[in-house]
HTML snippet that shows the backbone in 3Dmol.js (N, CA, C, O; Angstrom):
<script src="https://3Dmol.org/build/3Dmol-min.js"></script>
<div id="view" style="width:600px;height:400px;position:relative"></div>
<script>
const pdb = `
ATOM      1  N   MET A   1       1.293  -1.278   0.135  1.00  0.00           N
ATOM      2  CA  MET A   1       0.188   0.160   0.240  1.00  0.00           C
ATOM      3  C   MET A   1       0.963   1.129   0.009  1.00  0.00           C
ATOM      4  O   MET A   1       0.617   2.108  -0.651  1.00  0.00           O
ATOM      5  N   SER A   2       2.300   0.952   0.609  1.00  0.00           N
ATOM      6  CA  SER A   2       2.721   2.399   0.506  1.00  0.00           C
ATOM      7  C   SER A   2       3.994   2.311  -0.786  1.00  0.00           C
ATOM      8  O   SER A   2       4.690   1.332  -1.051  1.00  0.00           O
ATOM      9  N   GLU A   3       4.010   3.657  -1.440  1.00  0.00           N
ATOM     10  CA  GLU A   3       5.586   3.610  -2.366  1.00  0.00           C
ATOM     11  C   GLU A   3       6.192   4.690  -1.390  1.00  0.00           C
ATOM     12  O   GLU A   3       5.825   5.376  -0.437  1.00  0.00           O
ATOM     13  N   ASP A   4       7.238   4.482  -2.092  1.00  0.00           N
ATOM     14  CA  ASP A   4       8.279   5.637  -1.294  1.00  0.00           C
ATOM     15  C   ASP A   4       7.893   7.138  -1.864  1.00  0.00           C
ATOM     16  O   ASP A   4       7.978   8.123  -1.130  1.00  0.00           O
ATOM     17  N   ASN A   5       7.501   7.216  -3.113  1.00  0.00           N
ATOM     18  CA  ASN A   5       7.763   8.363  -3.765  1.00  0.00           C
ATOM     19  C   ASN A   5       5.672   8.742  -3.590  1.00  0.00           C
ATOM     20  O   ASN A   5       5.076   9.216  -4.556  1.00  0.00           O
ATOM     21  N   GLY A   6       5.189   8.534  -2.728  1.00  0.00           N
ATOM     22  CA  GLY A   6       3.824   9.719  -2.234  1.00  0.00           C
ATOM     23  C   GLY A   6       3.054   8.628  -3.088  1.00  0.00           C
ATOM     24  O   GLY A   6       2.672   7.775  -2.286  1.00  0.00           O
ATOM     25  N   GLU A   7       2.729   8.348  -4.162  1.00  0.00           N
ATOM     26  CA  GLU A   7       2.134   8.221  -4.780  1.00  0.00           C
ATOM     27  C   GLU A   7       1.117   7.307  -4.738  1.00  0.00           C
ATOM     28  O   GLU A   7       1.444   6.131  -4.895  1.00  0.00           O
ATOM     29  N   ARG A   8      -0.466   7.662  -4.500  1.00  0.00           N
ATOM     30  CA  ARG A   8      -1.591   6.148  -4.020  1.00  0.00           C
ATOM     31  C   ARG A   8      -2.441   6.775  -5.632  1.00  0.00           C
ATOM     32  O   ARG A   8      -2.164   7.822  -6.218  1.00  0.00           O
ATOM     33  N   THR A   9      -3.545   5.703  -6.049  1.00  0.00           N
ATOM     34  CA  THR A   9      -4.580   5.367  -6.118  1.00  0.00           C
ATOM     35  C   THR A   9      -5.405   5.682  -5.057  1.00  0.00           C
ATOM     36  O   THR A   9      -5.065   5.478  -3.892  1.00  0.00           O
ATOM     37  N   CYS A  10      -6.866   6.349  -5.494  1.00  0.00           N
ATOM     38  CA  CYS A  10      -8.037   6.971  -4.876  1.00  0.00           C
ATOM     39  C   CYS A  10      -8.457   4.988  -5.015  1.00  0.00           C
ATOM     40  O   CYS A  10      -8.027   4.490  -6.055  1.00  0.00           O
ATOM     41  N   LYS A  11      -9.131   4.111  -4.160  1.00  0.00           N
ATOM     42  CA  LYS A  11     -10.167   3.328  -4.337  1.00  0.00           C
ATOM     43  C   LYS A  11     -11.359   3.911  -4.526  1.00  0.00           C
ATOM     44  O   LYS A  11     -12.307   3.147  -4.703  1.00  0.00           O
ATOM     45  N   ILE A  12     -11.585   5.209  -4.537  1.00  0.00           N
ATOM     46  CA  ILE A  12     -13.215   5.338  -4.889  1.00  0.00           C
ATOM     47  C   ILE A  12     -13.163   5.950  -6.533  1.00  0.00           C
ATOM     48  O   ILE A  12     -13.956   5.659  -7.428  1.00  0.00           O
ATOM     49  N   CYS A  13     -12.085   6.797  -6.617  1.00  0.00           N
ATOM     50  CA  CYS A  13     -12.312   7.391  -7.856  1.00  0.00           C
ATOM     51  C   CYS A  13     -11.349   6.318  -9.033  1.00  0.00           C
ATOM     52  O   CYS A  13     -11.659   6.117 -10.207  1.00  0.00           O
ATOM     53  N   ASP A  14      -9.952   5.660  -8.188  1.00  0.00           N
ATOM     54  CA  ASP A  14      -9.427   5.608  -9.597  1.00  0.00           C
ATOM     55  C   ASP A  14      -8.032   6.203  -9.434  1.00  0.00           C
ATOM     56  O   ASP A  14      -6.891   5.763  -9.293  1.00  0.00           O
ATOM     57  N   GLY A  15      -8.853   7.866  -9.548  1.00  0.00           N
ATOM     58  CA  GLY A  15      -7.148   8.549  -9.513  1.00  0.00           C
ATOM     59  C   GLY A  15      -6.185   8.592  -8.687  1.00  0.00           C
ATOM     60  O   GLY A  15      -6.077   8.229  -7.515  1.00  0.00           O
ATOM     61  N   PRO A  16      -5.426   9.121  -9.489  1.00  0.00           N
ATOM     62  CA  PRO A  16      -3.805   9.208  -9.033  1.00  0.00           C
ATOM     63  C   PRO A  16      -3.564  10.399  -7.510  1.00  0.00           C
ATOM     64  O   PRO A  16      -4.369  11.289  -7.235  1.00  0.00           O
ATOM     65  N   PHE A  17      -2.864  10.237  -7.072  1.00  0.00           N
ATOM     66  CA  PHE A  17      -2.466  11.686  -5.996  1.00  0.00           C
ATOM     67  C   PHE A  17      -1.159  11.291  -5.254  1.00  0.00           C
ATOM     68  O   PHE A  17      -0.533  10.232  -5.211  1.00  0.00           O
ATOM     69  N   ASN A  18      -0.986  12.366  -4.750  1.00  0.00           N
ATOM     70  CA  ASN A  18       0.063  12.190  -4.314  1.00  0.00           C
ATOM     71  C   ASN A  18      -0.111  12.352  -2.762  1.00  0.00           C
ATOM     72  O   ASN A  18      -0.362  13.537  -2.539  1.00  0.00           O
ATOM     73  N   ILE A  19      -0.072  11.580  -1.545  1.00  0.00           N
ATOM     74  CA  ILE A  19      -0.294  11.298  -0.402  1.00  0.00           C
ATOM     75  C   ILE A  19      -0.072  12.448   0.389  1.00  0.00           C
ATOM     76  O   ILE A  19      -0.964  13.014   1.020  1.00  0.00           O
ATOM     77  N   GLU A  20       1.539  12.920   0.347  1.00  0.00           N
ATOM     78  CA  GLU A  20       2.795  13.743   0.872  1.00  0.00           C
ATOM     79  C   GLU A  20       2.135  15.043   0.430  1.00  0.00           C
ATOM     80  O   GLU A  20       1.305  15.426   1.254  1.00  0.00           O
ATOM     81  N   THR A  21       2.218  15.536  -0.237  1.00  0.00           N
ATOM     82  CA  THR A  21       1.774  16.991  -1.266  1.00  0.00           C
ATOM     83  C   THR A  21       0.152  17.296  -1.268  1.00  0.00           C
ATOM     84  O   THR A  21      -0.316  18.420  -1.083  1.00  0.00           O
ATOM     85  N   GLU A  22      -0.498  16.305  -1.468  1.00  0.00           N
ATOM     86  CA  GLU A  22      -1.846  16.218  -1.412  1.00  0.00           C
ATOM     87  C   GLU A  22      -2.936  16.067  -0.413  1.00  0.00           C
ATOM     88  O   GLU A  22      -4.083  16.513  -0.398  1.00  0.00           O
ATOM     89  N   GLY A  23      -2.384  15.444   0.278  1.00  0.00           N
ATOM     90  CA  GLY A  23      -3.040  15.228   1.591  1.00  0.00           C
ATOM     91  C   GLY A  23      -3.711  13.749   1.231  1.00  0.00           C
ATOM     92  O   GLY A  23      -3.365  12.944   0.367  1.00  0.00           O
ATOM     93  N   GLY A  24      -4.927  13.668   2.320  1.00  0.00           N
ATOM     94  CA  GLY A  24      -5.610  12.628   1.357  1.00  0.00           C
ATOM     95  C   GLY A  24      -5.479  11.298   2.693  1.00  0.00           C
ATOM     96  O   GLY A  24      -4.441  11.424   3.342  1.00  0.00           O
ATOM     97  N   SER A  25      -6.310  10.198   3.103  1.00  0.00           N
ATOM     98  CA  SER A  25      -5.979   9.232   3.846  1.00  0.00           C
ATOM     99  C   SER A  25      -5.750   8.255   3.156  1.00  0.00           C
ATOM    100  O   SER A  25      -5.830   8.106   1.936  1.00  0.00           O
ATOM    101  N   GLU A  26      -5.331   7.272   4.308  1.00  0.00           N
ATOM    102  CA  GLU A  26      -4.596   6.005   3.452  1.00  0.00           C
ATOM    103  C   GLU A  26      -4.892   5.225   5.520  1.00  0.00           C
ATOM    104  O   GLU A  26      -4.672   5.668   6.647  1.00  0.00           O
ATOM    105  N   GLY A  27      -5.536   3.786   4.877  1.00  0.00           N
ATOM    106  CA  GLY A  27      -5.638   2.908   6.109  1.00  0.00           C
ATOM    107  C   GLY A  27      -6.451   1.871   5.966  1.00  0.00           C
ATOM    108  O   GLY A  27      -6.693   1.512   4.814  1.00  0.00           O
ATOM    109  N   PHE A  28      -6.977   1.252   6.930  1.00  0.00           N
ATOM    110  CA  PHE A  28      -8.001  -0.181   6.926  1.00  0.00           C
ATOM    111  C   PHE A  28      -9.531   0.330   6.996  1.00  0.00           C
ATOM    112  O   PHE A  28     -10.000   1.346   7.509  1.00  0.00           O
ATOM    113  N   ILE A  29      -9.953  -0.402   6.514  1.00  0.00           N
ATOM    114  CA  ILE A  29     -11.724  -0.804   6.657  1.00  0.00           C
ATOM    115  C   ILE A  29     -12.064  -1.903   7.550  1.00  0.00           C
ATOM    116  O   ILE A  29     -12.851  -2.657   6.977  1.00  0.00           O
ATOM    117  N   GLY A  30     -11.841  -2.206   8.474  1.00  0.00           N
ATOM    118  CA  GLY A  30     -11.477  -3.486   8.808  1.00  0.00           C
ATOM    119  C   GLY A  30     -10.352  -3.723   8.579  1.00  0.00           C
ATOM    120  O   GLY A  30      -9.360  -3.076   8.914  1.00  0.00           O
ATOM    121  N   MET A  31     -10.442  -4.977   7.802  1.00  0.00           N
ATOM    122  CA  MET A  31      -8.823  -5.488   7.141  1.00  0.00           C
ATOM    123  C   MET A  31      -8.757  -5.455   5.709  1.00  0.00           C
ATOM    124  O   MET A  31      -8.063  -6.160   4.976  1.00  0.00           O
ATOM    125  N   LEU A  32      -9.577  -4.538   5.398  1.00  0.00           N
ATOM    126  CA  LEU A  32      -9.316  -3.769   4.054  1.00  0.00           C
ATOM    127  C   LEU A  32      -8.182  -2.710   3.961  1.00  0.00           C
ATOM    128  O   LEU A  32      -8.115  -1.933   4.913  1.00  0.00           O
ATOM    129  N   PRO A  33      -7.426  -2.589   3.116  1.00  0.00           N
ATOM    130  CA  PRO A  33      -6.511  -1.449   2.557  1.00  0.00           C
ATOM    131  C   PRO A  33      -7.314  -0.408   1.946  1.00  0.00           C
ATOM    132  O   PRO A  33      -8.132  -0.728   1.083  1.00  0.00           O
ATOM    133  N   VAL A  34      -7.155   0.953   2.341  1.00  0.00           N
ATOM    134  CA  VAL A  34      -7.910   1.788   0.978  1.00  0.00           C
ATOM    135  C   VAL A  34      -7.125   2.912   1.662  1.00  0.00           C
ATOM    136  O   VAL A  34      -6.630   3.113   2.771  1.00  0.00           O
ATOM    137  N   THR A  35      -7.260   3.656   0.303  1.00  0.00           N
ATOM    138  CA  THR A  35      -6.648   5.345  -0.084  1.00  0.00           C
ATOM    139  C   THR A  35      -7.751   5.842  -0.623  1.00  0.00           C
ATOM    140  O   THR A  35      -8.483   5.560  -1.572  1.00  0.00           O
ATOM    141  N   PHE A  36      -7.694   6.717   0.274  1.00  0.00           N
ATOM    142  CA  PHE A  36      -8.693   8.010  -0.289  1.00  0.00           C
ATOM    143  C   PHE A  36      -7.772   9.360  -1.050  1.00  0.00           C
ATOM    144  O   PHE A  36      -6.672   9.796  -0.712  1.00  0.00           O
ATOM    145  N   CYS A  37      -8.892   9.918  -2.455  1.00  0.00           N
ATOM    146  CA  CYS A  37      -7.843  10.818  -2.587  1.00  0.00           C
ATOM    147  C   CYS A  37      -8.077  12.181  -1.897  1.00  0.00           C
ATOM    148  O   CYS A  37      -8.707  11.943  -0.867  1.00  0.00           O
ATOM    149  N   PRO A  38      -7.900  13.185  -1.987  1.00  0.00           N
ATOM    150  CA  PRO A  38      -8.209  14.499  -0.441  1.00  0.00           C
ATOM    151  C   PRO A  38      -9.930  14.608  -0.648  1.00  0.00           C
ATOM    152  O   PRO A  38     -10.714  14.554   0.299  1.00  0.00           O
ATOM    153  N   THR A  39     -10.429  14.808  -2.407  1.00  0.00           N
ATOM    154  CA  THR A  39     -11.666  15.293  -2.583  1.00  0.00           C
ATOM    155  C   THR A  39     -12.618  13.929  -2.357  1.00  0.00           C
ATOM    156  O   THR A  39     -13.751  14.119  -1.914  1.00  0.00           O
ATOM    157  N   CYS A  40     -12.217  12.661  -2.628  1.00  0.00           N
ATOM    158  CA  CYS A  40     -13.369  11.814  -1.908  1.00  0.00           C
ATOM    159  C   CYS A  40     -12.942  11.790  -0.628  1.00  0.00           C
ATOM    160  O   CYS A  40     -13.843  11.559   0.177  1.00  0.00           O
ATOM    161  N   LYS A  41     -11.683  11.981  -0.097  1.00  0.00           N
ATOM    162  CA  LYS A  41     -12.347  12.288   1.745  1.00  0.00           C
ATOM    163  C   LYS A  41     -13.282  13.010   1.722  1.00  0.00           C
ATOM    164  O   LYS A  41     -14.450  12.647   1.585  1.00  0.00           O
ATOM    165  N   ALA A  42     -12.972  13.892   1.824  1.00  0.00           N
ATOM    166  CA  ALA A  42     -14.385  15.252   1.752  1.00  0.00           C
ATOM    167  C   ALA A  42     -15.347  14.464   1.237  1.00  0.00           C
ATOM    168  O   ALA A  42     -16.104  14.401   2.206  1.00  0.00           O
ATOM    169  N   GLY A  43     -15.853  13.814   0.383  1.00  0.00           N
ATOM    170  CA  GLY A  43     -17.278  13.344  -0.286  1.00  0.00           C
ATOM    171  C   GLY A  43     -17.576  12.776   1.053  1.00  0.00           C
ATOM    172  O   GLY A  43     -18.398  13.389   1.734  1.00  0.00           O
ATOM    173  N   ILE A  44     -16.941  11.515   1.620  1.00  0.00           N
ATOM    174  CA  ILE A  44     -16.868  10.462   2.663  1.00  0.00           C
ATOM    175  C   ILE A  44     -17.709  10.920   3.995  1.00  0.00           C
ATOM    176  O   ILE A  44     -18.609  10.293   4.554  1.00  0.00           O
ATOM    177  N   PHE A  45     -17.061  12.407   4.396  1.00  0.00           N
ATOM    178  CA  PHE A  45     -17.421  12.840   5.942  1.00  0.00           C
ATOM    179  C   PHE A  45     -18.616  13.612   5.599  1.00  0.00           C
ATOM    180  O   PHE A  45     -19.419  13.932   6.476  1.00  0.00           O
ATOM    181  N   ASP A  46     -18.841  14.055   3.876  1.00  0.00           N
ATOM    182  CA  ASP A  46     -20.331  15.125   3.768  1.00  0.00           C
ATOM    183  C   ASP A  46     -21.137  14.031   3.828  1.00  0.00           C
ATOM    184  O   ASP A  46     -22.293  14.169   4.229  1.00  0.00           O
ATOM    185  N   PHE A  47     -20.772  13.093   3.535  1.00  0.00           N
ATOM    186  CA  PHE A  47     -21.864  11.860   2.955  1.00  0.00           C
ATOM    187  C   PHE A  47     -22.141  11.576   4.622  1.00  0.00           C
ATOM    188  O   PHE A  47     -23.128  12.063   5.173  1.00  0.00           O
ATOM    189  N   ALA A  48     -21.462  10.995   5.126  1.00  0.00           N
ATOM    190  CA  ALA A  48     -21.473  10.536   7.004  1.00  0.00           C
ATOM    191  C   ALA A  48     -22.558  11.818   7.192  1.00  0.00           C
ATOM    192  O   ALA A  48     -23.739  11.636   6.896  1.00  0.00           O
ATOM    193  N   ASP A  49     -22.048  13.252   7.751  1.00  0.00           N
ATOM    194  CA  ASP A  49     -22.698  14.189   7.964  1.00  0.00           C
ATOM    195  C   ASP A  49     -24.350  14.565   7.057  1.00  0.00           C
ATOM    196  O   ASP A  49     -25.046  15.540   7.342  1.00  0.00           O
ATOM    197  N   GLN A  50     -24.594  13.848   6.292  1.00  0.00           N
ATOM    198  CA  GLN A  50     -25.757  13.906   5.728  1.00  0.00           C
ATOM    199  C   GLN A  50     -26.401  12.496   6.177  1.00  0.00           C
ATOM    200  O   GLN A  50     -27.611  12.283   6.105  1.00  0.00           O
ATOM    201  N   LEU A  51     -25.885  11.981   6.434  1.00  0.00           N
ATOM    202  CA  LEU A  51     -27.164  10.776   6.652  1.00  0.00           C
ATOM    203  C   LEU A  51     -26.936  10.596   8.644  1.00  0.00           C
ATOM    204  O   LEU A  51     -27.210   9.482   9.089  1.00  0.00           O
ATOM    205  N   LYS A  52     -26.490  11.618   9.602  1.00  0.00           N
ATOM    206  CA  LYS A  52     -26.584  11.512  10.557  1.00  0.00           C
ATOM    207  C   LYS A  52     -28.301  12.473  10.750  1.00  0.00           C
ATOM    208  O   LYS A  52     -28.673  13.387  10.014  1.00  0.00           O
ATOM    209  N   LEU A  53     -29.047  11.914  11.910  1.00  0.00           N
ATOM    210  CA  LEU A  53     -30.311  12.149  12.377  1.00  0.00           C
ATOM    211  C   LEU A  53     -30.035  13.551  13.268  1.00  0.00           C
ATOM    212  O   LEU A  53     -29.059  13.709  14.002  1.00  0.00           O
ATOM    213  N   PRO A  54     -31.014  14.448  13.064  1.00  0.00           N
ATOM    214  CA  PRO A  54     -30.837  15.701  14.037  1.00  0.00           C
ATOM    215  C   PRO A  54     -31.273  15.613  15.281  1.00  0.00           C
ATOM    216  O   PRO A  54     -32.304  15.106  15.724  1.00  0.00           O
ATOM    217  N   ALA A  55     -30.111  16.327  15.977  1.00  0.00           N
ATOM    218  CA  ALA A  55     -30.837  15.361  17.538  1.00  0.00           C
ATOM    219  C   ALA A  55     -31.372  16.673  18.245  1.00  0.00           C
ATOM    220  O   ALA A  55     -31.051  17.810  17.897  1.00  0.00           O
ATOM    221  N   GLU A  56     -31.992  16.450  18.996  1.00  0.00           N
ATOM    222  CA  GLU A  56     -33.731  16.681  19.733  1.00  0.00           C
ATOM    223  C   GLU A  56     -32.795  16.811  21.093  1.00  0.00           C
ATOM    224  O   GLU A  56     -32.166  16.041  21.818  1.00  0.00           O
ATOM    225  N   CYS A  57     -33.123  18.520  21.005  1.00  0.00           N
ATOM    226  CA  CYS A  57     -32.871  19.272  22.459  1.00  0.00           C
ATOM    227  C   CYS A  57     -33.681  18.102  23.937  1.00  0.00           C
ATOM    228  O   CYS A  57     -34.904  18.195  24.044  1.00  0.00           O
ATOM    229  N   PRO A  58     -33.040  17.255  24.794  1.00  0.00           N
ATOM    230  CA  PRO A  58     -33.734  17.396  26.163  1.00  0.00           C
ATOM    231  C   PRO A  58     -34.571  17.908  26.605  1.00  0.00           C
ATOM    232  O   PRO A  58     -35.538  17.295  27.055  1.00  0.00           O
ATOM    233  N   HIS A  59     -34.373  20.305  26.628  1.00  0.00           N
ATOM    234  CA  HIS A  59     -35.091  20.703  27.359  1.00  0.00           C
ATOM    235  C   HIS A  59     -36.194  20.985  26.705  1.00  0.00           C
ATOM    236  O   HIS A  59     -37.329  20.727  27.104  1.00  0.00           O
ATOM    237  N   CYS A  60     -35.735  21.832  25.091  1.00  0.00           N
ATOM    238  CA  CYS A  60     -37.276  22.307  24.703  1.00  0.00           C
ATOM    239  C   CYS A  60     -37.852  21.709  23.530  1.00  0.00           C
ATOM    240  O   CYS A  60     -38.870  22.001  22.902  1.00  0.00           O
ATOM    241  N   GLY A  61     -36.896  20.715  23.349  1.00  0.00           N
ATOM    242  CA  GLY A  61     -37.777  19.354  21.692  1.00  0.00           C
ATOM    243  C   GLY A  61     -37.587  19.902  20.738  1.00  0.00           C
ATOM    244  O   GLY A  61     -37.922  19.427  19.653  1.00  0.00           O
ATOM    245  N   LYS A  62     -36.940  21.167  20.874  1.00  0.00           N
ATOM    246  CA  LYS A  62     -36.714  21.878  19.345  1.00  0.00           C
ATOM    247  C   LYS A  62     -35.273  21.136  18.405  1.00  0.00           C
ATOM    248  O   LYS A  62     -34.206  21.283  19.001  1.00  0.00           O
ATOM    249  N   PHE A  63     -35.197  20.530  17.305  1.00  0.00           N
ATOM    250  CA  PHE A  63     -34.700  20.220  16.743  1.00  0.00           C
ATOM    251  C   PHE A  63     -33.318  20.922  16.370  1.00  0.00           C
ATOM    252  O   PHE A  63     -33.220  22.093  16.736  1.00  0.00           O
ATOM    253  N   GLU A  64     -32.213  20.350  15.675  1.00  0.00           N
ATOM    254  CA  GLU A  64     -31.262  21.051  15.706  1.00  0.00           C
ATOM    255  C   GLU A  64     -31.252  22.417  14.892  1.00  0.00           C
ATOM    256  O   GLU A  64     -30.762  23.491  15.241  1.00  0.00           O
ATOM    257  N   ASP A  65     -32.132  21.995  13.346  1.00  0.00           N
ATOM    258  CA  ASP A  65     -31.899  22.774  12.424  1.00  0.00           C
ATOM    259  C   ASP A  65     -33.555  23.897  12.168  1.00  0.00           C
ATOM    260  O   ASP A  65     -33.956  24.516  11.182  1.00  0.00           O
ATOM    261  N   ASP A  66     -34.346  23.659  14.096  1.00  0.00           N
ATOM    262  CA  ASP A  66     -35.536  24.867  13.765  1.00  0.00           C
ATOM    263  C   ASP A  66     -34.996  26.009  14.616  1.00  0.00           C
ATOM    264  O   ASP A  66     -34.293  26.155  15.615  1.00  0.00           O
ATOM    265  N   GLU A  67     -35.697  26.780  13.696  1.00  0.00           N
ATOM    266  CA  GLU A  67     -35.161  28.122  14.271  1.00  0.00           C
ATOM    267  C   GLU A  67     -36.023  28.467  15.617  1.00  0.00           C
ATOM    268  O   GLU A  67     -35.784  29.491  16.258  1.00  0.00           O
TER     269      GLU A  67
END
`;
const viewer = $3Dmol.createViewer("view");
viewer.addModel(pdb, "pdb");
viewer.setStyle({}, {cartoon: {color: "spectrum"}});
viewer.zoomTo();
viewer.render();
</script>
């Protein structure tokens, strides 16, 4: 998974990127090795944020996005 020059291939978009100069992520999901370019990494976080349910205030009963 690791190369000396920092070049990686994103597991989502299959695009090349340099983890040392551009950023991104490299690691494991369970036992599967993964690498994500900065764009796909940001997309993963955005997607996960969209899946969150709004939190209800225990005091007033309003949700986070309520005015």
